[in-house]
C-alpha positions in Angstrom: 107.6 153.8 131.1 107.2 151.8 134.3 104.4 152.5 136.7 102.8 150.8 139.7 99.5 149.0 139.6 97.6 147.5 142.4 95.4 144.4 142.3 93.0 143.5 145.2 92.8 139.8 145.7 90.7 138.6 148.7 90.7 142.1 150.2 94.5 142.3 150.1 96.4 144.7 148.0 99.2 143.6 145.7 101.2 146.3 144.0 103.6 145.6 141.1 105.8 147.6 138.8 104.9 147.1 135.1 105.3 148.8 131.7 102.3 149.8 129.6 102.3 146.6 127.5 102.4 144.4 130.6 99.6 146.4 132.2 97.4 145.8 129.2 98.0 142.1 129.4 97.5 141.9 133.2 94.3 143.9 133.2 92.8 141.9 130.4 91.3 139.4 132.8 91.6 141.1 136.2 90.1 144.4 137.1 91.9 147.1 138.9 90.1 148.9 141.7 87.8 145.9 142.3 88.2 143.2 144.8 88.9 140.0 142.9 88.7 136.7 144.6 90.9 133.6 144.2 88.5 132.2 141.6 89.0 135.3 139.4 92.8 135.0 139.7 92.7 131.3 138.8 90.4 131.9 135.8 92.8 134.7 134.6 95.8 132.4 134.9 94.0 129.6 133.0 93.0 132.0 130.2 96.5 133.4 129.8 97.9 129.8 129.9 95.5 128.8 127.1 96.6 131.8 125.0 100.2 131.0 125.5 99.7 127.3 124.6 97.9 128.3 121.4 100.6 130.8 120.5 103.3 128.2 121.2 101.6 125.7 119.0 101.3 128.2 116.2 105.0 129.1 116.4 106.0 125.4 116.4 103.9 124.9 113.3 105.5 127.8 111.5 109.0 126.7 112.6 108.3 123.2 111.2 107.2 124.6 107.9 110.3 126.9 107.7 112.6 123.9 108.5 111.4 122.2 105.3 112.9 124.9 103.2 
């Protein structure tokens, strides 16, 4: 089910449409209902990028192992 969530970045509201899973991921590092500053947004982006990079590396390792069979 899609719903709208609003983030406040530097006292400006940004509303987006997301499903429940996406909301969970987006609110992991940014708080709803609180004014976040640009530093918070950048820190959240870096954390998510680190998670993605680790996940991608893990998938590549598994793919390499499976290719040997």
